[in-house]
NUKOL-597601 format. One record per residue (C-alpha): y, x, z; residue in one letter. Coordinates in nm, 3 decimals. Layout:
BEGIN
<<Y; X; Z>; "a">;
...
END
This chain:
BEGIN
<<12.501; 15.525; 17.830>; "m">;
<<12.300; 15.148; 17.776>; "a">;
<<12.064; 15.149; 17.368>; "k">;
<<12.214; 14.874; 17.183>; "h">;
<<11.953; 14.654; 16.993>; "r">;
<<11.991; 14.564; 16.642>; "i">;
<<11.883; 14.242; 16.584>; "n">;
<<11.671; 14.240; 16.259>; "t">;
<<11.566; 13.857; 16.362>; "f">;
<<11.531; 13.672; 16.049>; "k">;
<<11.439; 13.292; 15.961>; "p">;
<<11.170; 13.154; 15.867>; "a">;
<<11.223; 13.003; 15.507>; "k">;
<<11.166; 12.612; 15.443>; "k">;
<<10.845; 12.605; 15.296>; "t">;
<<10.881; 12.352; 14.974>; "r">;
<<10.620; 12.006; 15.018>; "p">;
<<10.326; 12.129; 14.796>; "q">;
<<10.232; 12.039; 14.474>; "v">;
<<9.873; 11.937; 14.456>; "h">;
<<9.732; 11.866; 14.106>; "p">;
<<9.497; 11.591; 14.226>; "q">;
<<9.425; 11.228; 14.015>; "t">;
<<9.347; 10.970; 14.252>; "i">;
<<9.258; 10.556; 14.227>; "e">;
<<9.544; 10.351; 14.497>; "l">;
<<9.541; 10.002; 14.554>; "t">;
<<9.959; 9.938; 14.624>; "i">;
<<10.005; 9.701; 14.928>; "e">;
<<10.413; 9.683; 14.882>; "s">;
<<10.729; 9.836; 14.842>; "l">;
<<10.860; 10.095; 14.981>; "a">;
<<11.230; 10.054; 15.145>; "d">;
<<11.340; 10.301; 14.772>; "d">;
<<11.147; 10.111; 14.587>; "g">;
<<10.862; 10.326; 14.524>; "r">;
<<10.438; 10.111; 14.575>; "g">;
<<10.299; 10.265; 14.922>; "v">;
<<9.952; 10.267; 14.903>; "g">;
<<9.704; 10.545; 15.117>; "r">;
<<9.413; 10.746; 15.016>; "h">;
<<9.192; 10.880; 15.321>; "q">;
<<9.453; 10.782; 15.518>; "n">;
<<9.762; 10.886; 15.409>; "k">;
<<10.077; 10.672; 15.254>; "v">;
<<10.090; 10.769; 14.908>; "v">;
<<10.460; 10.662; 14.749>; "f">;
<<10.344; 10.575; 14.397>; "v">;
<<10.713; 10.556; 14.115>; "s">;
<<10.680; 10.259; 13.908>; "g">;
<<10.358; 10.110; 14.051>; "a">;
<<10.436; 9.751; 14.207>; "l">;
<<10.252; 9.574; 14.482>; "p">;
<<9.881; 9.411; 14.423>; "t">;
<<9.795; 9.629; 14.096>; "e">;
<<9.572; 9.923; 14.097>; "v">;
<<9.670; 10.271; 13.967>; "v">;
<<9.609; 10.584; 13.836>; "m">;
<<9.851; 10.813; 14.003>; "a">;
<<9.890; 11.240; 14.035>; "k">;
<<9.962; 11.445; 14.365>; "i">;
<<10.333; 11.574; 14.327>; "t">;
<<10.384; 11.665; 14.585>; "r">;
<<10.197; 11.720; 14.956>; "v">;
<<10.417; 11.651; 15.302>; "h">;
<<10.245; 11.643; 15.621>; "k">;
<<10.298; 11.263; 15.650>; "r">;
<<10.298; 11.131; 15.286>; "f">;
<<10.212; 11.264; 14.939>; "d">;
<<10.394; 11.123; 14.634>; "e">;
<<10.229; 11.053; 14.293>; "a">;
<<10.321; 10.946; 13.944>; "e">;
<<10.198; 10.662; 13.775>; "l">;
<<9.984; 10.773; 13.489>; "l">;
<<9.753; 10.433; 13.426>; "e">;
<<9.790; 10.080; 13.552>; "l">;
<<9.416; 9.918; 13.581>; "l">;
<<9.523; 9.606; 13.748>; "e">;
<<9.833; 9.493; 13.692>; "t">;
<<10.108; 9.274; 13.869>; "s">;
<<10.223; 8.870; 13.742>; "a">;
<<10.554; 9.016; 13.859>; "d">;
<<10.584; 9.311; 13.594>; "r">;
<<10.746; 9.278; 13.312>; "n">;
<<10.864; 9.530; 13.071>; "d">;
<<11.254; 9.692; 13.141>; "p">;
<<11.549; 9.608; 12.952>; "i">;
<<11.705; 9.950; 12.870>; "c">;
<<11.513; 10.183; 12.643>; "e">;
<<11.560; 10.512; 12.855>; "i">;
<<11.490; 10.308; 13.190>; "y">;
<<11.161; 10.615; 13.252>; "e">;
<<11.468; 10.904; 13.193>; "q">;
<<11.798; 10.711; 13.378>; "c">;
<<11.834; 10.767; 13.722>; "g">;
<<12.009; 10.467; 13.748>; "g">;
<<11.766; 10.205; 13.839>; "c">;
<<11.455; 10.180; 13.974>; "q">;
<<11.381; 9.826; 13.961>; "l">;
<<11.348; 9.708; 13.624>; "q">;
<<10.973; 9.653; 13.608>; "h">;
<<10.963; 9.409; 13.889>; "l">;
<<11.065; 9.090; 13.740>; "q">;
<<11.425; 8.976; 13.840>; "y">;
<<11.334; 8.726; 14.103>; "a">;
<<11.076; 8.944; 14.271>; "a">;
<<11.341; 9.178; 14.282>; "q">;
<<11.573; 8.901; 14.531>; "l">;
<<11.252; 8.834; 14.668>; "k">;
<<11.216; 9.254; 14.798>; "f">;
<<11.584; 9.228; 14.906>; "k">;
<<11.613; 8.960; 15.163>; "r">;
<<11.275; 9.034; 15.276>; "s">;
<<11.442; 9.384; 15.346>; "k">;
<<11.762; 9.234; 15.537>; "l">;
<<11.550; 9.005; 15.697>; "e">;
<<11.321; 9.254; 15.880>; "k">;
<<11.710; 9.359; 16.009>; "v">;
<<11.778; 9.049; 16.172>; "l">;
<<11.427; 8.978; 16.284>; "s">;
<<11.507; 9.295; 16.514>; "a">;
<<11.803; 9.216; 16.631>; "n">;
<<11.829; 8.816; 16.719>; "s">;
<<11.595; 8.648; 16.962>; "a">;
<<11.527; 8.359; 16.656>; "s">;
<<11.528; 8.348; 16.310>; "a">;
<<11.808; 8.369; 16.136>; "i">;
<<11.786; 8.171; 15.773>; "s">;
<<11.926; 8.411; 15.471>; "v">;
<<12.135; 8.277; 15.239>; "a">;
<<12.104; 8.463; 14.849>; "e">;
<<12.381; 8.562; 14.668>; "i">;
<<12.351; 8.648; 14.275>; "s">;
<<12.490; 8.645; 13.928>; "a">;
<<12.373; 8.799; 13.601>; "d">;
<<12.145; 9.111; 13.605>; "d">;
<<12.294; 9.205; 13.276>; "r">;
<<12.647; 9.272; 13.159>; "a">;
<<12.777; 9.323; 13.526>; "y">;
<<12.923; 9.668; 13.567>; "r">;
<<13.275; 9.622; 13.551>; "h">;
<<13.272; 10.041; 13.542>; "r">;
<<13.065; 10.383; 13.557>; "a">;
<<13.077; 10.681; 13.583>; "r">;
<<12.863; 10.929; 13.348>; "l">;
<<12.804; 11.293; 13.354>; "a">;
<<12.865; 11.566; 13.049>; "y">;
<<12.743; 11.897; 13.032>; "s">;
<<12.669; 12.111; 12.649>; "d">;
<<12.785; 11.832; 12.448>; "g">;
<<12.544; 11.585; 12.647>; "v">;
<<12.774; 11.240; 12.793>; "l">;
<<12.531; 10.997; 12.955>; "g">;
<<12.431; 10.943; 13.309>; "f">;
<<12.228; 11.222; 13.556>; "k">;
<<11.841; 11.188; 13.450>; "a">;
<<11.608; 11.094; 13.743>; "r">;
<<11.539; 11.330; 14.034>; "a">;
<<11.665; 11.591; 13.826>; "s">;
<<12.095; 11.732; 13.719>; "h">;
<<12.031; 11.659; 13.342>; "n">;
<<12.220; 11.419; 13.143>; "i">;
<<12.070; 11.161; 12.907>; "i">;
<<12.267; 11.046; 12.657>; "a">;
<<12.427; 10.741; 12.680>; "l">;
<<12.411; 10.462; 12.340>; "e">;
<<12.476; 10.146; 12.517>; "q">;
<<12.398; 9.999; 12.886>; "c">;
<<12.256; 9.631; 12.942>; "p">;
<<12.386; 9.687; 13.308>; "l">;
<<12.769; 9.714; 13.167>; "l">;
<<12.962; 9.491; 13.067>; "e">;
<<13.054; 9.398; 12.714>; "d">;
<<13.391; 9.569; 12.631>; "s">;
<<13.289; 9.921; 12.864>; "l">;
<<12.968; 9.967; 12.573>; "n">;
<<13.239; 9.904; 12.317>; "t">;
<<13.475; 10.095; 12.475>; "t">;
<<13.157; 10.369; 12.466>; "l">;
<<13.096; 10.340; 12.168>; "a">;
<<13.430; 10.376; 11.975>; "l">;
<<13.526; 10.643; 12.240>; "s">;
<<13.254; 10.870; 12.275>; "k">;
<<13.320; 11.120; 11.951>; "t">;
<<13.601; 11.157; 12.006>; "a">;
<<13.574; 11.243; 12.368>; "i">;
<<13.333; 11.511; 12.283>; "q">;
<<13.527; 11.653; 12.033>; "g">;
<<13.817; 11.685; 12.350>; "f">;
<<13.547; 11.809; 12.596>; "l">;
<<13.361; 12.086; 12.332>; "g">;
<<13.075; 12.263; 12.383>; "d">;
<<13.076; 12.437; 12.668>; "k">;
<<13.242; 12.194; 12.920>; "a">;
<<13.155; 12.032; 13.235>; "r">;
<<13.312; 11.691; 13.360>; "a">;
<<13.256; 11.387; 13.497>; "e">;
<<13.418; 11.093; 13.253>; "v">;
<<13.483; 10.749; 13.425>; "s">;
<<13.498; 10.336; 13.213>; "f">;
<<13.665; 10.078; 13.438>; "t">;
<<13.680; 9.751; 13.330>; "a">;
<<14.002; 9.473; 13.455>; "d">;
<<14.026; 9.079; 13.433>; "r">;
<<14.165; 9.099; 13.153>; "d">;
<<13.943; 9.362; 12.947>; "g">;
<<14.125; 9.660; 12.916>; "r">;
<<13.899; 9.952; 12.961>; "v">;
<<14.078; 10.303; 13.146>; "a">;
<<13.863; 10.595; 13.065>; "i">;
<<13.971; 10.922; 13.340>; "l">;
<<13.817; 11.251; 13.298>; "i">;
<<13.767; 11.509; 13.593>; "r">;
<<13.697; 11.841; 13.433>; "k">;
<<13.646; 12.218; 13.477>; "d">;
<<13.952; 12.402; 13.450>; "g">;
<<14.311; 12.362; 13.350>; "y">;
<<14.397; 12.108; 13.137>; "v">;
<<14.577; 12.123; 12.782>; "d">;
<<14.845; 11.832; 12.790>; "i">;
<<14.873; 11.840; 12.398>; "k">;
<<14.526; 11.778; 12.316>; "r">;
<<14.520; 11.466; 12.645>; "c">;
<<14.804; 11.366; 12.383>; "e">;
<<14.571; 11.392; 12.090>; "e">;
<<14.280; 11.148; 12.201>; "l">;
<<14.522; 10.920; 12.399>; "s">;
<<14.629; 10.835; 12.004>; "a">;
<<14.288; 10.845; 11.920>; "s">;
<<14.177; 10.519; 12.231>; "i">;
<<14.128; 10.210; 12.017>; "v">;
<<14.329; 9.950; 12.209>; "a">;
<<14.218; 9.788; 12.441>; "p">;
<<14.107; 10.104; 12.560>; "a">;
<<14.298; 10.378; 12.755>; "f">;
<<14.335; 10.705; 12.812>; "l">;
<<14.406; 10.676; 13.203>; "h">;
<<14.442; 11.036; 13.344>; "s">;
<<14.294; 11.415; 13.262>; "v">;
<<14.267; 11.576; 13.591>; "i">;
<<14.140; 11.973; 13.621>; "g">;
<<14.002; 12.148; 13.877>; "s">;
<<14.323; 12.363; 13.821>; "k">;
<<14.649; 12.293; 13.750>; "g">;
<<14.893; 12.020; 13.649>; "p">;
<<14.657; 11.708; 13.537>; "e">;
<<14.769; 11.490; 13.242>; "w">;
<<14.843; 11.099; 13.336>; "l">;
<<14.972; 10.875; 13.055>; "g">;
<<15.200; 10.590; 13.082>; "a">;
<<14.954; 10.288; 13.192>; "n">;
<<15.020; 9.954; 13.382>; "s">;
<<14.764; 9.866; 13.706>; "p">;
<<14.472; 9.751; 13.572>; "l">;
<<14.366; 9.333; 13.768>; "q">;
<<14.079; 9.297; 13.980>; "y">;
<<14.026; 8.917; 14.111>; "n">;
<<13.834; 8.902; 14.386>; "t">;
<<13.895; 8.509; 14.539>; "a">;
<<14.095; 8.265; 14.627>; "n">;
<<14.322; 8.305; 14.309>; "s">;
<<14.400; 8.630; 14.458>; "v">;
<<14.430; 8.922; 14.189>; "a">;
<<14.442; 9.328; 14.359>; "l">;
<<14.666; 9.603; 14.077>; "r">;
<<14.425; 9.944; 14.088>; "y">;
<<14.418; 10.249; 13.896>; "q">;
<<14.167; 10.453; 13.741>; "a">;
<<13.997; 10.629; 14.025>; "g">;
<<14.049; 10.355; 14.308>; "d">;
<<13.768; 10.147; 14.473>; "f">;
<<13.676; 9.790; 14.355>; "t">;
<<13.284; 9.639; 14.401>; "q">;
<<13.081; 9.700; 14.051>; "v">;
<<13.011; 9.308; 14.050>; "n">;
<<13.284; 9.156; 14.058>; "g">;
<<13.100; 8.816; 14.040>; "r">;
<<12.936; 8.864; 14.322>; "v">;
<<13.185; 9.032; 14.499>; "n">;
<<13.440; 8.689; 14.503>; "q">;
<<13.113; 8.498; 14.611>; "q">;
<<13.087; 8.711; 14.937>; "i">;
<<13.437; 8.702; 15.028>; "v">;
<<13.399; 8.308; 14.949>; "e">;
<<13.118; 8.310; 15.216>; "l">;
<<13.321; 8.516; 15.452>; "c">;
<<13.673; 8.279; 15.410>; "l">;
<<13.448; 8.010; 15.539>; "k">;
<<13.270; 8.221; 15.803>; "w">;
<<13.589; 8.319; 15.955>; "l">;
<<13.805; 7.999; 15.921>; "a">;
<<14.137; 8.147; 15.945>; "p">;
<<14.395; 7.926; 16.090>; "q">;
<<14.761; 7.937; 16.043>; "a">;
<<14.893; 8.230; 16.202>; "g">;
<<14.613; 8.346; 16.355>; "e">;
<<14.533; 8.708; 16.305>; "l">;
<<14.207; 8.915; 16.211>; "i">;
<<14.182; 9.265; 16.185>; "s">;
<<13.987; 9.389; 15.870>; "d">;
<<13.836; 9.703; 15.901>; "y">;
<<13.771; 9.944; 15.624>; "f">;
<<14.027; 9.685; 15.381>; "c">;
<<14.051; 9.950; 15.076>; "g">;
<<14.311; 9.732; 14.829>; "l">;
<<14.294; 9.432; 15.025>; "g">;
<<13.952; 9.270; 14.907>; "n">;
<<13.909; 9.050; 15.244>; "f">;
<<14.236; 9.083; 15.400>; "s">;
<<14.518; 8.894; 15.064>; "l">;
<<14.243; 8.600; 15.015>; "p">;
<<14.259; 8.579; 15.412>; "l">;
<<14.623; 8.606; 15.487>; "a">;
<<14.661; 8.350; 15.140>; "k">;
<<14.510; 8.106; 15.342>; "a">;
<<14.741; 8.184; 15.554>; "g">;
<<14.629; 8.377; 15.905>; "a">;
<<14.831; 8.661; 15.968>; "e">;
<<14.664; 9.021; 15.911>; "v">;
<<14.569; 9.397; 16.027>; "m">;
<<14.412; 9.605; 15.741>; "g">;
<<14.304; 9.983; 15.856>; "f">;
<<14.102; 10.309; 15.611>; "d">;
<<14.098; 10.616; 15.543>; "a">;
<<14.325; 10.625; 15.251>; "g">;
<<14.678; 10.676; 15.184>; "e">;
<<14.748; 10.580; 14.875>; "k">;
<<14.516; 10.295; 14.895>; "m">;
<<14.746; 10.176; 15.190>; "i">;
<<15.008; 10.214; 15.059>; "n">;
<<14.972; 9.981; 14.722>; "s">;
<<14.769; 9.740; 14.965>; "a">;
<<15.083; 9.729; 15.162>; "n">;
<<15.273; 9.726; 14.843>; "q">;
<<15.064; 9.386; 14.705>; "q">;
<<15.097; 9.191; 15.050>; "a">;
<<15.511; 9.301; 15.003>; "l">;
<<15.460; 9.094; 14.683>; "d">;
<<15.264; 8.828; 14.709>; "y">;
<<15.448; 8.688; 15.028>; "g">;
<<15.181; 8.724; 15.244>; "l">;
<<15.166; 8.786; 15.637>; "s">;
<<14.927; 9.093; 15.618>; "a">;
<<15.009; 9.492; 15.740>; "s">;
<<14.834; 9.814; 15.614>; "y">;
<<14.786; 10.115; 15.820>; "f">;
<<14.598; 10.472; 15.828>; "c">;
<<14.286; 10.555; 16.052>; "a">;
<<14.014; 10.741; 16.046>; "d">;
<<13.732; 10.455; 16.107>; "l">;
<<13.469; 10.718; 16.169>; "f">;
<<13.681; 10.868; 16.500>; "d">;
<<13.645; 10.637; 16.827>; "d">;
<<14.000; 10.811; 16.911>; "t">;
<<14.222; 10.663; 16.541>; "a">;
<<13.976; 10.293; 16.636>; "i">;
<<14.288; 10.047; 16.730>; "s">;
<<14.180; 9.666; 16.792>; "i">;
<<14.495; 9.494; 16.782>; "p">;
<<14.499; 9.304; 17.211>; "a">;
<<14.493; 8.903; 17.096>; "n">;
<<14.293; 9.016; 16.861>; "c">;
<<13.922; 8.729; 16.771>; "r">;
<<13.792; 8.782; 16.462>; "k">;
<<13.741; 9.043; 16.246>; "v">;
<<13.585; 9.169; 15.971>; "i">;
<<13.458; 9.565; 15.822>; "l">;
<<13.296; 9.686; 15.533>; "d">;
<<13.188; 10.009; 15.586>; "p">;
<<13.059; 10.278; 15.318>; "p">;
<<12.620; 10.344; 15.362>; "r">;
<<12.745; 10.565; 15.691>; "a">;
<<12.821; 10.247; 15.866>; "g">;
<<13.016; 10.166; 16.158>; "a">;
<<12.910; 10.308; 16.493>; "k">;
<<13.238; 10.382; 16.663>; "a">;
<<13.409; 10.047; 16.532>; "l">;
<<13.039; 9.828; 16.653>; "c">;
<<13.120; 10.052; 16.985>; "e">;
<<13.493; 9.932; 17.015>; "k">;
<<13.417; 9.612; 16.929>; "i">;
<<13.172; 9.560; 17.132>; "a">;
<<13.396; 9.655; 17.435>; "a">;
<<13.686; 9.428; 17.351>; "h">;
<<13.637; 9.105; 17.491>; "k">;
<<13.893; 8.946; 17.290>; "a">;
<<13.734; 8.916; 16.979>; "v">;
<<13.456; 8.652; 16.937>; "t">;
<<13.410; 8.670; 16.595>; "h">;
<<13.301; 8.945; 16.341>; "i">;
<<13.177; 8.900; 15.932>; "v">;
<<12.971; 9.266; 15.910>; "y">;
<<12.919; 9.313; 15.532>; "v">;
<<12.679; 9.618; 15.486>; "s">;
<<12.546; 9.777; 15.200>; "c">;
<<12.249; 10.013; 15.344>; "d">;
<<12.040; 9.823; 15.589>; "p">;
<<11.975; 10.158; 15.765>; "a">;
<<12.293; 10.161; 15.940>; "t">;
<<12.315; 9.758; 15.984>; "l">;
<<12.043; 9.793; 16.202>; "a">;
<<12.214; 10.020; 16.439>; "r">;
<<12.515; 9.872; 16.418>; "d">;
<<12.394; 9.508; 16.523>; "l">;
<<12.176; 9.690; 16.749>; "a">;
<<12.482; 9.779; 16.933>; "i">;
<<12.707; 9.455; 16.933>; "l">;
<<12.393; 9.286; 17.009>; "r">;
<<12.431; 9.492; 17.382>; "q">;
<<12.782; 9.352; 17.361>; "a">;
<<12.613; 8.998; 17.379>; "k">;
<<12.700; 8.863; 17.029>; "f">;
<<12.481; 8.728; 16.862>; "k">;
<<12.408; 8.609; 16.493>; "i">;
<<12.463; 8.305; 16.359>; "v">;
<<12.485; 8.330; 15.982>; "e">;
<<12.381; 8.617; 15.696>; "a">;
<<12.374; 8.635; 15.339>; "a">;
<<12.187; 8.918; 15.143>; "m">;
<<12.346; 8.937; 14.730>; "a">;
<<12.226; 9.096; 14.504>; "d">;
<<12.556; 9.310; 14.384>; "m">;
<<12.377; 9.561; 14.193>; "f">;
<<12.044; 9.423; 13.989>; "p">;
<<11.809; 9.615; 13.915>; "h">;
<<11.838; 9.837; 14.233>; "t">;
<<11.698; 9.869; 14.550>; "y">;
<<12.018; 9.885; 14.722>; "h">;
<<12.091; 9.600; 14.927>; "v">;
<<12.461; 9.382; 15.027>; "e">;
<<12.428; 9.196; 15.277>; "s">;
<<12.730; 9.002; 15.466>; "a">;
<<12.682; 8.905; 15.843>; "v">;
<<12.831; 8.640; 16.114>; "l">;
<<12.815; 8.751; 16.476>; "l">;
<<12.963; 8.484; 16.752>; "q">;
<<12.990; 8.550; 17.093>; "r">;
END
């Protein structure tokens, strides 16, 4: 009789990066993509949070890796001319911003250089990069705060802790006002032990919707009491628990201006671009690039509520929009109907190549994917010979570089590009690229 051996193999545990208390002096050479300063010590790259190019710093090694180390800034020995004082009192604790210590003009230069690097790798000729920006303060029309142990605020840097928030200089005034007036009531509603997420969303008219997602069941009576305590023009939109039914207020939709005199209707929780003024400029530029003609078919992928497609349809184009969210698609179809526009929207998983459809007579497309990019879609477009014009709106330079390489293999060439600062004081880069073949 054969013997059966018991498999006692246990996979080796992943080793954690070593912590080394060494203090070193570094000259910072550049900024990494995530905004940290980059120096070298004994021919090894060291990333230093809060350090800027040309600065000489004293730093403490906090994590040791095989190819690089991470360090904490201890002291500035020589200071960059581009350094300035942060505009927020909790900047060094909060995880929301990474570049407030860098002058805003230098932030724009840094972000533009990130896009230029991507473009140079995917173009035989130099591409001039336009710049889109607006105010670097009071630009966010929505914010998502965390709540735990009686504290309402933003997540701390590199931690799950919560930093209590009184005001944020990046939020629109109406959001800061609503936060100040409703914070005590929300804390009383949630109590000292609850864990929740509280979203504030302001529309073009100054109305502010509050949406609460919490652990456990929703107490309908207490929701009604909280709703009655919120000071207008703010209102409690909904309270959603992890168990049981939700509470939903009787609220009219919010309004969000896009371009070409189109206002999108949306509800709290729907995706809208956080920076309305920069978004309008991006949409206007993309309309100029696509130059829609009367009756011309244009496809909009990752269309959302119709941020690009409704203005395109109002300019005379016939638009087909595709995205994964059924609720979003239904809303976009209803808005096109209400505006009397020739735009139709369809549900599709745009990360599944079998679900992607490109209309046979479509010559122009626009796509605005999430940070994961649009690899499957770009491969489909590359093989669809009728498509001659693409506008690619990106929020991640790495996936943009990958997808541009796919399109370049299909003979598409980069014609124009723009860096849009959708998120001032962070390292995030939004961009728009026009390609033709």
